[in-house]
Structure formats: structure tokens, C-alpha cells
One Martini backbone bead per residue (centre of mass of N, CA, C, O) as a GRO file, in nm:
protein
  380
    1UNK     BB    1  -3.744   0.039  -0.432
    2UNK     BB    2  -3.688  -0.212  -0.243
    3UNK     BB    3  -3.596  -0.403  -0.467
    4UNK     BB    4  -3.352  -0.233  -0.560
    5UNK     BB    5  -3.200  -0.254  -0.296
    6UNK     BB    6  -3.179  -0.560  -0.280
    7UNK     BB    7  -3.020  -0.588  -0.542
    8UNK     BB    8  -2.774  -0.419  -0.452
    9UNK     BB    9  -2.694  -0.592  -0.216
   10UNK     BB   10  -2.643  -0.853  -0.381
   11UNK     BB   11  -2.418  -0.733  -0.547
   12UNK     BB   12  -2.233  -0.680  -0.308
   13UNK     BB   13  -2.219  -0.968  -0.207
   14UNK     BB   14  -2.091  -1.091  -0.460
   15UNK     BB   15  -1.829  -0.917  -0.451
   16UNK     BB   16  -1.768  -1.030  -0.140
   17UNK     BB   17  -1.866  -1.333  -0.094
   18UNK     BB   18  -2.165  -1.342   0.012
   19UNK     BB   19  -2.437  -1.545   0.104
   20UNK     BB   20  -2.540  -1.413   0.385
   21UNK     BB   21  -2.763  -1.165   0.531
   22UNK     BB   22  -2.804  -1.018   0.860
   23UNK     BB   23  -3.072  -0.803   0.953
   24UNK     BB   24  -3.127  -0.586   1.267
   25UNK     BB   25  -3.171  -0.308   1.193
   26UNK     BB   26  -3.438  -0.112   1.170
   27UNK     BB   27  -3.341   0.079   0.938
   28UNK     BB   28  -3.245  -0.149   0.747
   29UNK     BB   29  -3.510  -0.299   0.720
   30UNK     BB   30  -3.663  -0.060   0.602
   31UNK     BB   31  -3.485   0.005   0.354
   32UNK     BB   32  -3.538  -0.298   0.224
   33UNK     BB   33  -3.885  -0.334   0.304
   34UNK     BB   34  -4.080  -0.123   0.484
   35UNK     BB   35  -4.013  -0.244   0.768
   36UNK     BB   36  -4.098  -0.183   1.121
   37UNK     BB   37  -4.085  -0.123   1.458
   38UNK     BB   38  -4.384  -0.034   1.616
   39UNK     BB   39  -4.279  -0.005   1.920
   40UNK     BB   40  -4.010   0.170   1.956
   41UNK     BB   41  -3.859  -0.076   2.112
   42UNK     BB   42  -3.689  -0.274   2.328
   43UNK     BB   43  -3.855  -0.616   2.390
   44UNK     BB   44  -3.711  -0.903   2.323
   45UNK     BB   45  -3.799  -0.896   1.999
   46UNK     BB   46  -3.667  -1.012   1.730
   47UNK     BB   47  -3.572  -0.888   1.404
   48UNK     BB   48  -3.502  -1.079   1.095
   49UNK     BB   49  -3.311  -1.038   0.802
   50UNK     BB   50  -3.276  -1.263   0.533
   51UNK     BB   51  -3.012  -1.243   0.274
   52UNK     BB   52  -2.958  -1.399  -0.007
   53UNK     BB   53  -2.784  -1.405  -0.290
   54UNK     BB   54  -2.960  -1.672  -0.344
   55UNK     BB   55  -3.295  -1.622  -0.308
   56UNK     BB   56  -3.508  -1.593  -0.048
   57UNK     BB   57  -3.639  -1.375   0.150
   58UNK     BB   58  -3.639  -1.330   0.523
   59UNK     BB   59  -3.883  -1.264   0.782
   60UNK     BB   60  -3.827  -1.244   1.128
   61UNK     BB   61  -4.120  -1.217   1.340
   62UNK     BB   62  -4.338  -1.139   1.554
   63UNK     BB   63  -4.666  -1.233   1.584
   64UNK     BB   64  -4.771  -0.952   1.693
   65UNK     BB   65  -4.658  -0.823   1.386
   66UNK     BB   66  -4.757  -0.983   1.128
   67UNK     BB   67  -4.983  -0.815   0.995
   68UNK     BB   68  -4.799  -0.576   0.923
   69UNK     BB   69  -4.586  -0.730   0.767
   70UNK     BB   70  -4.783  -0.837   0.545
   71UNK     BB   71  -4.857  -0.541   0.445
   72UNK     BB   72  -4.541  -0.399   0.408
   73UNK     BB   73  -4.348  -0.617   0.340
   74UNK     BB   74  -4.067  -0.664   0.099
   75UNK     BB   75  -4.094  -1.003   0.080
   76UNK     BB   76  -4.093  -1.345   0.027
   77UNK     BB   77  -4.083  -1.423   0.346
   78UNK     BB   78  -4.269  -1.511   0.653
   79UNK     BB   79  -4.168  -1.560   1.005
   80UNK     BB   80  -4.337  -1.648   1.284
   81UNK     BB   81  -4.300  -1.581   1.638
   82UNK     BB   82  -4.324  -1.704   1.980
   83UNK     BB   83  -4.346  -1.689   2.300
   84UNK     BB   84  -4.232  -2.006   2.410
   85UNK     BB   85  -4.229  -2.130   2.108
   86UNK     BB   86  -4.004  -2.321   2.096
   87UNK     BB   87  -3.732  -2.164   1.917
   88UNK     BB   88  -3.845  -1.929   1.794
   89UNK     BB   89  -3.620  -1.734   1.617
   90UNK     BB   90  -3.430  -1.989   1.571
   91UNK     BB   91  -3.574  -2.187   1.375
   92UNK     BB   92  -3.479  -2.053   1.085
   93UNK     BB   93  -3.162  -2.021   1.083
   94UNK     BB   94  -3.038  -2.295   1.000
   95UNK     BB   95  -3.163  -2.290   0.713
   96UNK     BB   96  -3.050  -2.003   0.619
   97UNK     BB   97  -2.732  -2.115   0.683
   98UNK     BB   98  -2.654  -2.403   0.576
   99UNK     BB   99  -2.505  -2.304   0.278
  100UNK     BB  100  -2.311  -2.107   0.417
  101UNK     BB  101  -1.978  -1.967   0.402
  102UNK     BB  102  -2.083  -1.658   0.417
  103UNK     BB  103  -2.152  -1.440   0.699
  104UNK     BB  104  -2.349  -1.148   0.749
  105UNK     BB  105  -2.342  -0.863   0.970
  106UNK     BB  106  -2.448  -0.635   1.231
  107UNK     BB  107  -2.253  -0.583   1.492
  108UNK     BB  108  -2.386  -0.308   1.623
  109UNK     BB  109  -2.715  -0.440   1.564
  110UNK     BB  110  -2.698  -0.709   1.739
  111UNK     BB  111  -2.828  -0.900   1.948
  112UNK     BB  112  -2.666  -1.089   2.164
  113UNK     BB  113  -2.840  -1.351   2.135
  114UNK     BB  114  -2.817  -1.368   1.829
  115UNK     BB  115  -2.510  -1.367   1.800
  116UNK     BB  116  -2.450  -1.620   1.957
  117UNK     BB  117  -2.612  -1.811   1.768
  118UNK     BB  118  -2.469  -1.742   1.501
  119UNK     BB  119  -2.189  -1.831   1.602
  120UNK     BB  120  -2.269  -2.122   1.645
  121UNK     BB  121  -2.352  -2.180   1.349
  122UNK     BB  122  -2.083  -2.083   1.209
  123UNK     BB  123  -1.832  -2.134   1.361
  124UNK     BB  124  -1.538  -2.140   1.190
  125UNK     BB  125  -1.639  -1.927   0.977
  126UNK     BB  126  -1.790  -1.707   1.080
  127UNK     BB  127  -1.800  -1.345   1.045
  128UNK     BB  128  -1.915  -1.058   0.874
  129UNK     BB  129  -1.960  -0.738   0.749
  130UNK     BB  130  -2.238  -0.534   0.614
  131UNK     BB  131  -2.207  -0.232   0.681
  132UNK     BB  132  -2.038  -0.107   0.447
  133UNK     BB  133  -2.244  -0.163   0.226
  134UNK     BB  134  -2.488  -0.014   0.348
  135UNK     BB  135  -2.348   0.263   0.373
  136UNK     BB  136  -2.289   0.297   0.078
  137UNK     BB  137  -2.579   0.293  -0.020
  138UNK     BB  138  -2.693   0.530   0.188
  139UNK     BB  139  -2.541   0.788   0.099
  140UNK     BB  140  -2.704   0.789  -0.167
  141UNK     BB  141  -2.984   0.941  -0.259
  142UNK     BB  142  -3.279   0.923  -0.375
  143UNK     BB  143  -3.543   1.079  -0.507
  144UNK     BB  144  -3.735   0.987  -0.278
  145UNK     BB  145  -3.548   1.075  -0.039
  146UNK     BB  146  -3.530   1.379  -0.115
  147UNK     BB  147  -3.823   1.433  -0.074
  148UNK     BB  148  -3.827   1.366   0.224
  149UNK     BB  149  -3.616   1.578   0.310
  150UNK     BB  150  -3.787   1.824   0.222
  151UNK     BB  151  -4.028   1.758   0.404
  152UNK     BB  152  -3.875   1.757   0.666
  153UNK     BB  153  -3.805   2.056   0.647
  154UNK     BB  154  -4.099   2.159   0.677
  155UNK     BB  155  -4.145   2.045   0.951
  156UNK     BB  156  -3.916   2.189   1.093
  157UNK     BB  157  -4.015   2.478   1.034
  158UNK     BB  158  -4.279   2.450   1.200
  159UNK     BB  159  -4.143   2.393   1.470
  160UNK     BB  160  -3.968   2.645   1.494
  161UNK     BB  161  -4.192   2.855   1.478
  162UNK     BB  162  -4.347   2.751   1.729
  163UNK     BB  163  -4.124   2.772   1.932
  164UNK     BB  164  -4.068   3.074   1.905
  165UNK     BB  165  -4.366   3.165   1.981
  166UNK     BB  166  -4.349   3.018   2.279
  167UNK     BB  167  -4.131   3.205   2.367
  168UNK     BB  168  -4.131   3.329   2.714
  169UNK     BB  169  -4.178   3.499   2.976
  170UNK     BB  170  -4.323   3.266   3.210
  171UNK     BB  171  -4.253   3.005   3.046
  172UNK     BB  172  -4.250   2.682   3.015
  173UNK     BB  173  -4.076   2.460   2.838
  174UNK     BB  174  -4.306   2.243   2.771
  175UNK     BB  175  -4.472   2.434   2.591
  176UNK     BB  176  -4.282   2.430   2.358
  177UNK     BB  177  -4.301   2.126   2.301
  178UNK     BB  178  -4.602   2.119   2.238
  179UNK     BB  179  -4.590   2.319   1.996
  180UNK     BB  180  -4.394   2.156   1.815
  181UNK     BB  181  -4.553   1.891   1.800
  182UNK     BB  182  -4.809   2.003   1.670
  183UNK     BB  183  -4.686   2.136   1.420
  184UNK     BB  184  -4.545   1.880   1.306
  185UNK     BB  185  -4.788   1.701   1.278
  186UNK     BB  186  -4.964   1.882   1.096
  187UNK     BB  187  -4.758   1.903   0.863
  188UNK     BB  188  -4.722   1.602   0.811
  189UNK     BB  189  -5.022   1.542   0.746
  190UNK     BB  190  -5.038   1.735   0.501
  191UNK     BB  191  -4.815   1.589   0.337
  192UNK     BB  192  -4.929   1.307   0.331
  193UNK     BB  193  -5.203   1.380   0.192
  194UNK     BB  194  -5.065   1.519  -0.070
  195UNK     BB  195  -4.805   1.286  -0.137
  196UNK     BB  196  -4.930   1.025   0.014
  197UNK     BB  197  -5.049   0.661   0.061
  198UNK     BB  198  -4.941   0.606   0.360
  199UNK     BB  199  -5.150   0.495   0.624
  200UNK     BB  200  -4.905   0.381   0.827
  201UNK     BB  201  -4.794   0.665   0.861
  202UNK     BB  202  -4.708   0.869   1.109
  203UNK     BB  203  -4.720   1.220   1.194
  204UNK     BB  204  -4.612   1.191   1.468
  205UNK     BB  205  -4.421   1.301   1.694
  206UNK     BB  206  -4.113   1.127   1.847
  207UNK     BB  207  -3.954   1.317   2.090
  208UNK     BB  208  -3.771   1.468   2.311
  209UNK     BB  209  -3.723   1.783   2.364
  210UNK     BB  210  -3.456   1.980   2.281
  211UNK     BB  211  -3.375   2.202   2.557
  212UNK     BB  212  -3.248   2.528   2.678
  213UNK     BB  213  -3.217   2.750   2.966
  214UNK     BB  214  -3.024   2.965   3.089
  215UNK     BB  215  -2.811   2.787   3.295
  216UNK     BB  216  -2.873   2.520   3.096
  217UNK     BB  217  -2.728   2.583   2.816
  218UNK     BB  218  -2.475   2.374   2.845
  219UNK     BB  219  -2.690   2.148   2.802
  220UNK     BB  220  -2.716   2.002   2.509
  221UNK     BB  221  -2.943   1.749   2.603
  222UNK     BB  222  -3.165   1.894   2.718
  223UNK     BB  223  -3.491   1.877   2.842
  224UNK     BB  224  -3.791   1.956   2.864
  225UNK     BB  225  -3.926   2.144   3.134
  226UNK     BB  226  -4.048   2.329   3.423
  227UNK     BB  227  -3.898   2.564   3.351
  228UNK     BB  228  -3.881   2.911   3.381
  229UNK     BB  229  -3.867   3.161   3.165
  230UNK     BB  230  -3.658   3.457   3.117
  231UNK     BB  231  -3.553   3.758   3.091
  232UNK     BB  232  -3.243   3.743   2.910
  233UNK     BB  233  -3.251   3.457   2.810
  234UNK     BB  234  -3.144   3.175   2.679
  235UNK     BB  235  -3.249   2.959   2.394
  236UNK     BB  236  -3.248   2.611   2.305
  237UNK     BB  237  -3.316   2.451   1.983
  238UNK     BB  238  -3.366   2.094   1.902
  239UNK     BB  239  -3.442   1.865   1.598
  240UNK     BB  240  -3.265   1.590   1.569
  241UNK     BB  241  -3.521   1.396   1.657
  242UNK     BB  242  -3.803   1.531   1.545
  243UNK     BB  243  -3.687   1.526   1.261
  244UNK     BB  244  -3.924   1.272   1.135
  245UNK     BB  245  -4.011   1.207   0.822
  246UNK     BB  246  -4.086   0.914   0.715
  247UNK     BB  247  -3.805   0.840   0.873
  248UNK     BB  248  -3.663   1.108   0.808
  249UNK     BB  249  -3.363   1.267   0.897
  250UNK     BB  250  -3.259   1.570   1.072
  251UNK     BB  251  -3.099   1.883   1.126
  252UNK     BB  252  -3.194   2.145   1.387
  253UNK     BB  253  -3.079   2.473   1.504
  254UNK     BB  254  -3.132   2.723   1.780
  255UNK     BB  255  -3.067   3.050   1.915
  256UNK     BB  256  -3.209   3.237   2.179
  257UNK     BB  257  -3.378   3.541   2.311
  258UNK     BB  258  -3.524   3.721   2.587
  259UNK     BB  259  -3.522   4.061   2.480
  260UNK     BB  260  -3.200   4.000   2.532
  261UNK     BB  261  -2.838   4.017   2.466
  262UNK     BB  262  -2.556   3.962   2.590
  263UNK     BB  263  -2.269   4.063   2.461
  264UNK     BB  264  -2.099   3.799   2.499
  265UNK     BB  265  -2.312   3.608   2.380
  266UNK     BB  266  -2.329   3.742   2.106
  267UNK     BB  267  -2.031   3.692   2.024
  268UNK     BB  268  -2.045   3.386   2.033
  269UNK     BB  269  -2.269   3.353   1.828
  270UNK     BB  270  -2.123   3.477   1.587
  271UNK     BB  271  -1.911   3.251   1.576
  272UNK     BB  272  -2.099   3.023   1.519
  273UNK     BB  273  -2.209   3.132   1.250
  274UNK     BB  274  -1.926   3.148   1.114
  275UNK     BB  275  -1.856   2.844   1.132
  276UNK     BB  276  -2.080   2.753   0.943
  277UNK     BB  277  -2.005   2.925   0.698
  278UNK     BB  278  -1.727   2.788   0.656
  279UNK     BB  279  -1.837   2.510   0.601
  280UNK     BB  280  -2.018   2.594   0.353
  281UNK     BB  281  -1.769   2.685   0.175
  282UNK     BB  282  -1.684   2.354   0.159
  283UNK     BB  283  -1.960   2.250   0.072
  284UNK     BB  284  -1.890   1.990  -0.166
  285UNK     BB  285  -1.815   1.832  -0.424
  286UNK     BB  286  -1.490   1.671  -0.374
  287UNK     BB  287  -1.489   1.692  -0.071
  288UNK     BB  288  -1.376   1.634   0.230
  289UNK     BB  289  -1.518   1.590   0.525
  290UNK     BB  290  -1.279   1.708   0.708
  291UNK     BB  291  -1.268   1.992   0.568
  292UNK     BB  292  -1.523   2.107   0.688
  293UNK     BB  293  -1.436   2.089   0.981
  294UNK     BB  294  -1.178   2.261   0.963
  295UNK     BB  295  -1.315   2.533   0.892
  296UNK     BB  296  -1.484   2.549   1.150
  297UNK     BB  297  -1.258   2.517   1.366
  298UNK     BB  298  -1.085   2.758   1.293
  299UNK     BB  299  -1.282   2.985   1.380
  300UNK     BB  300  -1.302   2.899   1.680
  301UNK     BB  301  -1.000   2.901   1.757
  302UNK     BB  302  -0.931   3.195   1.660
  303UNK     BB  303  -1.140   3.308   1.886
  304UNK     BB  304  -1.049   3.123   2.159
  305UNK     BB  305  -1.171   2.839   2.136
  306UNK     BB  306  -1.243   2.529   2.159
  307UNK     BB  307  -1.235   2.242   2.031
  308UNK     BB  308  -1.475   2.089   1.844
  309UNK     BB  309  -1.712   1.922   1.754
  310UNK     BB  310  -1.858   1.802   1.516
  311UNK     BB  311  -2.002   1.954   1.236
  312UNK     BB  312  -2.127   1.670   1.126
  313UNK     BB  313  -2.383   1.462   0.951
  314UNK     BB  314  -2.525   1.212   0.822
  315UNK     BB  315  -2.851   1.144   0.689
  316UNK     BB  316  -3.183   0.962   0.719
  317UNK     BB  317  -3.303   0.671   0.854
  318UNK     BB  318  -3.082   0.784   1.033
  319UNK     BB  319  -2.929   0.988   1.256
  320UNK     BB  320  -2.658   0.821   1.183
  321UNK     BB  321  -2.431   0.854   0.921
  322UNK     BB  322  -2.251   0.824   0.628
  323UNK     BB  323  -2.064   1.064   0.673
  324UNK     BB  324  -1.842   1.261   0.875
  325UNK     BB  325  -1.776   1.587   1.001
  326UNK     BB  326  -1.447   1.490   1.063
  327UNK     BB  327  -1.169   1.404   1.180
  328UNK     BB  328  -1.061   1.139   0.945
  329UNK     BB  329  -1.280   1.183   0.723
  330UNK     BB  330  -1.214   1.098   0.366
  331UNK     BB  331  -1.469   1.138   0.241
  332UNK     BB  332  -1.623   1.204  -0.058
  333UNK     BB  333  -1.830   1.423  -0.172
  334UNK     BB  334  -2.176   1.373  -0.301
  335UNK     BB  335  -2.431   1.372  -0.477
  336UNK     BB  336  -2.707   1.298  -0.245
  337UNK     BB  337  -2.620   1.394   0.009
  338UNK     BB  338  -2.696   1.423   0.368
  339UNK     BB  339  -2.666   1.709   0.596
  340UNK     BB  340  -2.564   1.808   0.909
  341UNK     BB  341  -2.477   2.158   0.993
  342UNK     BB  342  -2.269   2.316   1.220
  343UNK     BB  343  -2.253   2.583   1.475
  344UNK     BB  344  -2.013   2.638   1.746
  345UNK     BB  345  -1.995   2.736   2.103
  346UNK     BB  346  -1.806   2.662   2.409
  347UNK     BB  347  -1.852   2.728   2.755
  348UNK     BB  348  -1.892   2.732   3.092
  349UNK     BB  349  -2.169   2.947   3.062
  350UNK     BB  350  -2.187   2.912   2.733
  351UNK     BB  351  -2.390   2.821   2.439
  352UNK     BB  352  -2.379   2.805   2.079
  353UNK     BB  353  -2.622   2.704   1.819
  354UNK     BB  354  -2.622   2.608   1.476
  355UNK     BB  355  -2.849   2.431   1.238
  356UNK     BB  356  -2.849   2.241   0.928
  357UNK     BB  357  -2.977   2.110   0.620
  358UNK     BB  358  -2.824   1.924   0.331
  359UNK     BB  359  -2.785   1.896  -0.017
  360UNK     BB  360  -2.584   1.758  -0.240
  361UNK     BB  361  -2.467   1.889  -0.535
  362UNK     BB  362  -2.308   1.943  -0.831
  363UNK     BB  363  -2.242   2.276  -0.723
  364UNK     BB  364  -2.311   2.204  -0.398
  365UNK     BB  365  -2.607   2.317  -0.236
  366UNK     BB  366  -2.912   2.238  -0.049
  367UNK     BB  367  -3.136   2.389   0.151
  368UNK     BB  368  -3.386   2.238   0.400
  369UNK     BB  369  -3.341   2.449   0.624
  370UNK     BB  370  -3.516   2.746   0.778
  371UNK     BB  371  -3.371   3.017   0.975
  372UNK     BB  372  -3.286   3.285   1.110
  373UNK     BB  373  -2.946   3.416   1.229
  374UNK     BB  374  -2.996   3.686   1.300
  375UNK     BB  375  -2.969   3.847   1.582
  376UNK     BB  376  -3.234   4.015   1.570
  377UNK     BB  377  -3.417   3.752   1.515
  378UNK     BB  378  -3.332   3.594   1.805
  379UNK     BB  379  -3.465   3.830   1.946
  380UNK     BB  380  -3.781   3.822   2.131
   0.00000   0.00000   0.00000
């Protein structure tokens, strides 16, 4: 799988006249090699994948992670570097770029120090971007990736069910987050044991739970806090960060109420649900991405509410991939793309959002996250 991706990248490089590509985004490195930064944070230690059009691939990574790199990375050669030892990560780059007339980088995902050094080495030749080629490659998911997407949907469903069951008057928000994390981890472990032999992939969820309740409901990316939920309050759960099985990401959101839904909030919620449904009626191969957004936005605006944020986005090994379901994105949808598709309405005092993930198929779409959106079912 990883070798096939590397071969496709080299084919794209040949067509574009690129001699060497330097890959520095964690998700791109994983996509091409199976190796990723196990620290899960920027710690001043760059990992650089050098892919020549002809020749051996090279992974430059900190010596502190080299044992894992040697275990999982599908590359031809690994060069480990250590803090304060010689030229560190710079040592291998002059040789990797020496014969290159055209050097490609990921401009938005290269650490500034690395980019400055690469610019120095490139001199008057400058650099071009490899991002369009990688984005094109990653738009259409392979059979293996679609299996990951479906399994991620199962993990998401377990988290949503656990979150729903934990919501109650008198309960602090963080208890909901604990419940979702435990349920997601257990479901992920179950799936890993049943379907995968990758003992290095952790089942544990790792992302602060996005949720908001009561008067905090308009704060879209509010994190679970010590706030105590009360009867009659709305509660928003978002798993767009936590739905991350085997590094495959999805989007999944629901709005609930404890005990009862105030009539005006219920009306807004129904518009949000209708806006997602309008988007889904357009979601199909051969349709431009922006047309899906237009259908969703029309429902919201015709109901008297403000023009909304994007309807959705492609997902995969990154939280945000291309294309996006937004005005101006003319990408034509194709089978094998995976999207998070939202319905939403925002006002000054309340916001409602529902969201699910879908695989584009030959004749429409396959839904891979599921939880009832019926108003009676989301009043707990």
C-alpha cells in the first residue's frame, strides 16, 4: 500500500518535472511511509521525508524515535540525527538535493527553520509546491482507506451513544467527555483486535472533547468543562477531532436537550436538519463541491438566518483535506471521496448543528456515521 503511494507520487513528480520532493507534514509522511511522529506535538525536532524522482527515499528523523522508524517506516534509508550533534537534520539535505534542478516542498507544513535552510540550498532554483499533487492523490481513497473510514464510523457511533447516555441534569460536562473517550477506546481496541495486526497503533482516543451546554452553546469549539448541565438546556457534542481511528478522521456532531426543548430552539434545530438534508440531496458524483454548499446555504438563508460557514470538508488521514464543500470550490465529486457534511444554524443566543460523514459512491453516497436526528430522539 505504502509503496504504491510512493510510486504514484513519483509518477506525478515526473509529469511535473520535479526531481526531489521534501515531505514534512506528519499526515503526508504517514500516508507515504506508515511512519508518524509518536510524540503528537511539535517539539523542535523535524522529521523530513526526501523522495527523489529516481533513487532511494530517505527519512530524516530524530534518533530518539529511530527504533520506531526502523520498525514501521516503509522507506529505503533512514538517517537519524541527534540534538546538538554536528549539523543535526541539516546533514543529509545537501546530498539529497545536490543533483536536483527542481525541488518541491509542502509550503504550509514545513517548519520555518527547515524552509530557510532548503531555500539556502536551492538558491536561484527556488522551490515549487508538492501539495497539489499530494492533495490530488489523497482525494480518492483506496479500498483499505475506505475500510478505515467505516471502522472510524463505528468508533464514532460508540462515542456518540456513550455521550448521549452520560448527559443528564446535575452532571458536569467533563463526565460526558470521560464516557465518550472510554467508549471510543474500547470500540477501537475491539476493531483493531478483530481486523488489524498493527500492534503499534493505539486504540486510545486523543483530543479534548468538543461540547457546549446551556448558555455556552453558541461557542462552537468549546471544550468539556466543569460546568454542571441543567434540565431544559441544549447540549452540543462534536467528534470531529476524536473520531480518529487508525489515524483516519471523520466528522460527527449532534445537538441534544435535557428534558425539553424550548420551541424557538426546536424550530432552529429543524432548519439545521433540513439544511443538511438539502446538502445530501446534492451529494453525488459529478456534482461540484460548491453546489452542495449552495443547497445547504439556501435552506438556512430562506429561513431568515445568516449565511453559514462551509457545509463540509473532505477528510482522511488529515482533519481537513480537499475538496471543501464551500463557495468557490469547483472540484467535481468522485466515488471514493470521504466527506463530513453539516447542517447548522447560528443565532446570537443559540446554535444547532448536526453532522455526519459519507463516502461518495458510483450512484450517490454511503453514510458511515449514524445517530437519529429526529427531534423526539434528541430530547433526553
